[in-house]
C-alpha positions as CSV (number, residue, x, y, z in Angstrom):
1,X,0.0,0.0,0.0
2,X,2.8,2.4,0.9
3,X,4.4,1.9,-2.6
4,X,1.1,2.6,-4.3
5,X,0.5,5.8,-2.3
6,X,4.1,6.9,-3.0
7,X,3.5,6.3,-6.8
8,X,0.2,8.3,-6.6
9,X,2.0,11.1,-4.8
10,X,4.7,11.3,-7.5
11,X,2.1,11.0,-10.2
12,X,0.3,14.1,-8.9
13,X,3.4,16.1,-7.9
14,X,5.4,15.7,-11.2
15,X,2.9,17.5,-13.5
16,X,2.7,20.4,-11.0
17,X,6.5,20.8,-10.9
18,X,6.7,20.4,-14.6
19,X,4.2,23.1,-15.3
20,X,5.5,25.7,-13.0
21,X,9.2,24.9,-12.9
22,X,10.7,22.4,-15.4
23,X,8.8,23.5,-18.5
24,X,9.6,27.2,-18.2
25,X,13.2,26.4,-17.4
26,X,13.5,24.1,-20.4
27,X,12.0,26.7,-22.7
28,X,14.3,29.5,-21.3
29,X,17.5,27.4,-21.6
30,X,16.8,26.1,-25.1
31,X,15.7,29.5,-26.5
32,X,19.1,30.8,-25.5
33,X,20.7,28.4,-28.0
34,X,18.3,29.0,-30.8
35,X,18.4,32.2,-33.0
36,X,15.0,33.8,-33.8
37,X,14.9,34.0,-37.6
38,X,11.7,35.6,-38.8
39,X,11.0,37.0,-42.3
40,X,9.6,40.5,-41.8
41,X,8.1,43.4,-43.7
42,X,9.8,46.9,-43.8
43,X,7.6,49.9,-43.3
44,X,8.2,50.8,-47.0
45,X,6.9,47.5,-48.2
46,X,3.4,46.9,-49.5
47,X,1.7,46.1,-46.2
48,X,-1.3,43.8,-45.7
49,X,-4.8,45.2,-45.2
50,X,-5.9,45.1,-41.5
51,X,-9.5,44.8,-40.3
52,X,-9.9,45.7,-36.6
53,X,-12.4,43.4,-34.8
54,X,-13.6,44.9,-31.6
55,X,-16.8,43.6,-29.8
56,X,-18.0,45.8,-27.0
57,X,-20.4,45.8,-24.1
58,X,-20.7,48.8,-21.8
59,X,-17.2,50.2,-22.3
60,X,-18.0,53.9,-21.9
61,X,-15.2,54.4,-19.3
62,X,-12.4,53.3,-21.7
63,X,-13.8,53.6,-25.2
64,X,-12.8,57.2,-26.0
65,X,-9.2,56.5,-24.9
66,X,-9.3,53.3,-27.0
67,X,-10.4,55.2,-30.1
68,X,-7.6,57.7,-29.5
69,X,-5.2,54.8,-29.3
70,X,-6.3,53.3,-32.6
71,X,-6.2,56.7,-34.4
72,X,-2.6,57.2,-33.3
73,X,-1.3,53.9,-34.8
74,X,1.7,54.2,-37.2
75,X,0.2,52.3,-40.1
76,X,-1.1,53.4,-43.6
77,X,-4.7,54.6,-43.0
78,X,-5.8,53.3,-46.4
79,X,-4.9,49.8,-45.1
80,X,-7.1,49.9,-42.1
81,X,-10.8,49.5,-41.5
82,X,-12.6,49.2,-38.1
83,X,-15.4,46.7,-37.5
84,X,-16.9,47.5,-34.1
85,X,-20.0,45.9,-32.6
86,X,-21.9,47.0,-29.5
87,X,-23.4,44.0,-27.9
88,X,-26.6,45.5,-26.4
89,X,-24.7,48.1,-24.5
90,X,-26.8,50.1,-22.0
91,X,-24.4,52.8,-21.0
92,X,-23.0,55.6,-23.3
93,X,-21.0,53.2,-25.5
94,X,-23.4,53.6,-28.4
95,X,-23.3,57.4,-28.2
96,X,-19.5,57.4,-28.3
97,X,-19.5,54.9,-31.3
98,X,-21.8,57.2,-33.3
99,X,-18.9,59.7,-33.4
100,X,-16.8,57.3,-35.5
101,X,-19.6,55.5,-37.5
102,X,-19.2,57.9,-40.5
103,X,-15.7,56.6,-41.2
104,X,-15.8,53.0,-39.9
105,X,-18.2,50.1,-39.8
106,X,-20.1,50.2,-36.5
107,X,-22.9,47.8,-35.6
108,X,-25.4,48.0,-32.8
109,X,-27.0,44.8,-31.6
110,X,-30.1,45.0,-29.4
111,X,-30.0,41.4,-27.9
112,X,-26.9,40.1,-26.0
113,X,-24.9,37.8,-28.3
114,X,-21.8,37.1,-26.3
115,X,-18.2,37.9,-27.4
116,X,-17.6,34.8,-29.7
117,X,-20.9,35.5,-31.5
118,X,-20.0,39.1,-31.9
119,X,-16.5,38.2,-33.2
120,X,-18.1,35.9,-35.8
121,X,-20.5,38.6,-36.9
122,X,-17.8,41.3,-37.2
123,X,-15.4,39.0,-39.1
124,X,-18.2,38.2,-41.6
125,X,-18.7,41.9,-42.1
126,X,-14.9,42.3,-42.6
127,X,-14.9,39.6,-45.2
128,X,-17.8,41.3,-47.1
129,X,-15.6,44.4,-47.2
130,X,-12.3,42.7,-48.0
131,X,-12.0,39.1,-49.3
132,X,-10.5,36.4,-47.0
133,X,-6.9,35.7,-47.9
134,X,-3.2,35.9,-47.0
135,X,-3.1,39.6,-47.6
136,X,-5.9,40.4,-45.2
137,X,-5.1,40.4,-41.5
138,X,-7.6,40.5,-38.6
139,X,-6.7,42.4,-35.5
140,X,-8.7,41.3,-32.5
141,X,-8.6,43.8,-29.6
142,X,-10.6,44.7,-26.5
143,X,-11.7,48.1,-25.5
144,X,-9.7,48.1,-22.3
145,X,-6.4,47.4,-24.2
146,X,-4.5,50.5,-25.4
147,X,-2.0,50.0,-28.3
148,X,1.4,51.7,-28.5
149,X,1.6,53.7,-31.8
150,X,4.0,51.1,-33.2
151,X,2.1,48.1,-31.9
152,X,0.2,47.3,-35.1
153,X,3.2,47.4,-37.4
154,X,5.2,45.3,-35.0
155,X,2.5,42.7,-35.2
156,X,1.9,42.8,-38.9
157,X,5.5,42.8,-40.0
158,X,5.9,39.1,-39.1
159,X,3.1,38.1,-41.6
160,X,5.6,38.3,-44.4
161,X,6.4,34.7,-43.5
162,X,3.6,32.9,-45.1
163,X,3.3,30.2,-42.5
164,X,2.8,32.7,-39.7
165,X,-0.9,32.5,-38.9
166,X,-1.1,34.4,-35.6
167,X,1.0,37.1,-33.9
168,X,0.4,38.0,-30.2
169,X,1.3,41.4,-28.6
170,X,3.4,42.0,-25.5
171,X,0.9,42.8,-22.8
172,X,2.1,45.4,-20.3
173,X,0.0,46.1,-17.2
174,X,-0.8,49.6,-15.8
175,X,-1.9,50.6,-12.4
176,X,0.2,48.0,-10.5
177,X,0.3,48.4,-6.7
178,X,1.3,46.2,-3.8
179,X,-1.9,47.1,-2.0
180,X,-4.1,44.6,-3.8
181,X,-3.8,41.6,-6.3
182,X,-2.5,43.8,-9.1
183,X,1.2,43.1,-8.4
184,X,0.7,39.3,-8.4
185,X,-1.4,39.4,-11.6
186,X,1.0,41.7,-13.4
187,X,3.9,39.4,-12.4
188,X,2.0,36.4,-13.8
189,X,1.2,38.2,-17.1
190,X,4.9,39.3,-17.5
191,X,6.1,35.7,-17.0
192,X,3.5,34.4,-19.4
193,X,4.7,36.9,-22.1
194,X,8.3,35.6,-21.6
195,X,7.2,32.0,-21.8
196,X,5.3,32.6,-25.0
197,X,8.3,34.4,-26.5
198,X,10.5,31.5,-25.7
199,X,8.0,29.1,-27.4
200,X,8.0,31.4,-30.4
201,X,11.8,31.2,-30.7
202,X,11.9,27.4,-30.1
203,X,9.4,26.3,-32.8
204,X,7.1,29.2,-33.6
205,X,4.3,27.4,-31.7
206,X,3.3,29.9,-29.0
207,X,0.5,28.3,-27.0
208,X,-2.4,30.8,-27.0
209,X,-2.4,34.6,-27.3
210,X,-3.7,37.2,-24.8
211,X,-7.2,37.9,-26.1
212,X,-6.9,41.6,-25.7
213,X,-4.6,42.2,-28.7
214,X,-3.5,39.7,-31.3
215,X,-3.4,39.5,-35.1
216,X,-4.6,36.6,-37.3
217,X,-4.2,36.0,-41.0
218,X,-7.7,36.0,-42.3
219,X,-7.5,32.7,-44.2
220,X,-6.7,31.0,-40.9
221,X,-9.9,32.2,-39.3
222,X,-12.5,29.6,-38.3
223,X,-15.9,30.6,-36.9
224,X,-16.0,30.2,-33.1
225,X,-18.6,27.5,-32.0
226,X,-21.8,28.5,-30.3
227,X,-21.6,28.9,-26.6
228,X,-17.8,29.0,-26.4
229,X,-16.3,31.1,-23.6
230,X,-12.7,31.4,-24.8
231,X,-12.2,32.5,-28.4
232,X,-8.5,33.3,-28.5
233,X,-7.2,29.9,-27.6
234,X,-9.7,28.3,-30.1
235,X,-8.4,30.5,-32.9
236,X,-4.8,29.7,-32.1
237,X,-5.5,25.9,-32.1
238,X,-7.2,26.2,-35.4
239,X,-4.0,27.8,-36.8
240,X,-2.1,24.8,-35.6
241,X,-4.7,22.4,-37.2
242,X,-4.1,24.2,-40.5
243,X,-0.3,23.7,-40.1
244,X,0.3,27.4,-39.4
245,X,2.6,29.0,-36.8
246,X,1.9,31.4,-33.9
247,X,4.4,33.7,-32.3
248,X,4.7,36.5,-29.8
249,X,6.2,39.9,-30.7
250,X,7.9,41.6,-27.7
251,X,8.1,44.8,-29.8
252,X,4.3,45.0,-30.2
253,X,3.4,46.6,-26.9
254,X,-0.1,47.0,-25.7
255,X,-1.3,48.3,-22.3
256,X,-4.1,47.2,-20.0
257,X,-5.0,48.2,-16.5
258,X,-4.6,45.3,-14.2
259,X,-7.4,43.9,-12.0
260,X,-7.5,45.4,-8.5
261,X,-10.2,43.2,-7.0
262,X,-9.7,39.5,-6.2
263,X,-13.5,38.8,-6.8
264,X,-13.3,40.2,-10.3
265,X,-10.2,38.2,-11.2
266,X,-11.7,35.1,-9.6
267,X,-14.8,35.5,-11.8
268,X,-12.7,36.0,-14.9
269,X,-10.3,33.1,-14.2
270,X,-13.3,30.8,-13.5
271,X,-14.9,31.7,-16.9
272,X,-11.5,31.1,-18.6
273,X,-11.1,27.8,-16.9
274,X,-14.5,26.5,-18.1
275,X,-13.7,27.8,-21.6
276,X,-10.4,26.1,-21.7
277,X,-12.0,22.8,-20.9
278,X,-14.4,23.4,-23.7
279,X,-11.4,23.8,-26.0
280,X,-9.6,20.8,-24.6
281,X,-12.5,18.5,-25.4
282,X,-13.1,20.1,-28.7
283,X,-9.5,19.5,-29.8
284,X,-9.1,16.1,-28.2
285,X,-8.9,14.2,-31.5
286,X,-6.3,16.7,-32.8
287,X,-4.2,16.4,-29.7
288,X,-4.2,12.6,-29.9
289,X,-2.9,12.8,-33.5
290,X,0.1,10.5,-34.0
291,X,3.5,12.1,-33.2
292,X,1.9,15.6,-33.0
293,X,5.0,17.8,-32.3
294,X,3.2,20.5,-30.5
295,X,1.3,18.2,-28.0
296,X,4.2,18.4,-25.6
297,X,4.1,22.3,-25.6
298,X,0.3,22.4,-25.3
299,X,0.1,20.0,-22.4
300,X,3.1,21.5,-20.6
301,X,2.0,25.1,-21.0
302,X,-1.8,24.8,-20.7
303,X,-3.4,21.4,-20.1
304,X,-1.4,20.3,-17.0
305,X,-2.0,23.8,-15.5
306,X,-5.8,23.5,-15.9
307,X,-5.7,20.2,-14.0
308,X,-3.5,21.5,-11.1
309,X,-6.5,21.6,-8.6
310,X,-7.2,18.0,-9.4
311,X,-3.5,17.0,-9.0
312,X,-3.4,18.9,-5.6
313,X,-6.5,17.0,-4.4
314,X,-5.0,13.7,-5.4
315,X,-1.8,14.8,-3.6
316,X,-3.6,15.6,-0.4
317,X,-5.4,12.2,-0.4
318,X,-2.3,10.2,-1.1
319,X,-0.2,12.1,1.6
320,X,-3.1,11.6,4.1
321,X,-2.9,7.9,3.5
322,X,0.9,7.9,3.9
323,X,0.5,9.9,7.1
324,X,-1.5,7.0,8.6
325,X,1.0,4.4,7.5
326,X,4.1,6.4,8.5
327,X,3.2,9.5,10.5
328,X,6.7,11.1,10.2
329,X,7.5,13.0,7.9
330,X,4.3,12.7,5.9
331,X,2.0,14.0,8.6
332,X,4.2,17.2,8.7
333,X,4.0,17.5,5.0
334,X,0.2,17.1,5.1
335,X,-0.3,19.7,7.8
336,X,2.0,22.1,6.0
337,X,0.0,21.7,2.7
338,X,-3.3,22.2,4.4
339,X,-2.1,25.2,6.3
340,X,-0.7,26.7,3.1
341,X,-3.8,26.1,1.0
342,X,-6.4,27.2,3.5
343,X,-4.3,29.3,5.9
344,X,-2.7,31.7,3.5
345,X,-6.0,33.2,2.2
346,X,-7.2,33.5,5.8
347,X,-4.0,35.2,6.9
348,X,-4.0,37.5,3.9
349,X,-7.6,38.6,4.5
350,X,-6.6,39.6,8.1
351,X,-3.5,41.5,6.8
352,X,-5.6,43.3,4.2
353,X,-8.0,44.5,6.9
354,X,-5.0,45.7,8.9
355,X,-3.6,47.3,5.7
356,X,-0.4,45.3,6.1
357,X,1.3,44.3,2.9
358,X,3.6,41.2,2.9
359,X,4.4,40.6,-0.8
360,X,5.2,36.8,-0.6
361,X,2.0,36.1,1.3
362,X,0.0,38.3,-1.1
363,X,1.5,36.5,-4.2
364,X,0.9,33.0,-2.7
365,X,-2.7,34.0,-1.8
366,X,-3.2,35.1,-5.4
367,X,-1.9,31.8,-6.7
368,X,-4.0,29.7,-4.3
369,X,-7.2,31.7,-5.0
370,X,-6.7,31.5,-8.8
371,X,-6.4,27.7,-8.5
372,X,-9.7,27.7,-6.6
373,X,-11.0,29.7,-9.6
374,X,-9.8,26.9,-11.9
375,X,-11.6,24.4,-9.7
376,X,-14.8,26.4,-9.9
377,X,-14.4,26.6,-13.7
378,X,-14.1,22.7,-13.7
379,X,-17.4,22.5,-11.8
380,X,-19.1,25.0,-14.1
381,X,-18.0,23.2,-17.2
382,X,-19.2,19.8,-16.1
383,X,-22.5,21.3,-14.9
384,X,-22.9,22.6,-18.5
385,X,-22.2,25.9,-20.1
386,X,-25.6,27.5,-20.6
387,X,-24.5,30.9,-22.0
388,X,-21.4,32.6,-23.2
389,X,-22.7,36.1,-22.5
390,X,-19.9,38.0,-20.7
391,X,-19.4,41.0,-18.5
392,X,-16.2,43.0,-19.0
393,X,-13.8,42.7,-16.1
394,X,-13.5,45.9,-14.1
395,X,-10.0,47.2,-14.5
396,X,-10.5,50.9,-13.5
């Protein structure tokens, strides 16, 4: 029995360590010995046409700044067209959009559709304006994400390489402070950007873009299935299915205010977790393909991470069993795990009320709570996704 429990303990511990330690370390080391060699456009070249795809719902607080950001992009204006859809907005979003509707394609929907449905609608409108093809790029962007003036060109320049299907931006967080979760969230995002860049250098198979700003070659677009919650990972996986590549551009800088409230980030991470499981099951047959080269990267970067709450639960059960068979040292390990998982959030809540900031505890609290969000996403997925209608995350 002891041998079996030790095997189960290792079985649950190894994927956790691989996801958060071994895999990033492998990517970092190998990327240092591989030279990034991408074919790129110069600004004087004949650049592709770009359709901006931007679904909105109640974005009055950021929309004017977003429009200003898009107007200041360093890219030929005759090569750009905006396709913006207001998904039954009830604030001043529609009034603001009417100011740009004379020059761009703006659509007002009266009944909530959900982000993936709005994306499909807007992309179809873009294809009516400009035919689907390798010289037509779709830029997917959220209202809350502001683009550096050079961001668009720094995304588009990589599409000179015909196998490049998707290019992701470098997301930089604003409004970071130690007083709330923003520091931990910003640190997580910056580490994700680095990991995606290392993947880009290794084999041009970056595993999933940030949904707030990424570019997709239009002939790689596949309509997002009904009721899907996460569209960006779906579109990236479809690029891989069509034998295309996906990379991250560190030079393509975009900015987004980071979440300040743990409840908002918990809700967002839960939705993403449920949506990721949708994608996992949708692409199961593809991932089981014989000798699929990118399966190692997909499982290492994404899939194992989604199952961390399950691995932790198995780990707790196996160590509990071992603590009955051999109380020392497994009992100490069990107590330490339980105190960490349930004690850290409790301690952090007390420190927050006292306005005391201890960065390691705050970061560990964020990590634990986000894994509880993954667990909730699991439960929501298996209960059944009834609607993909979303509420934008509060970042201001």
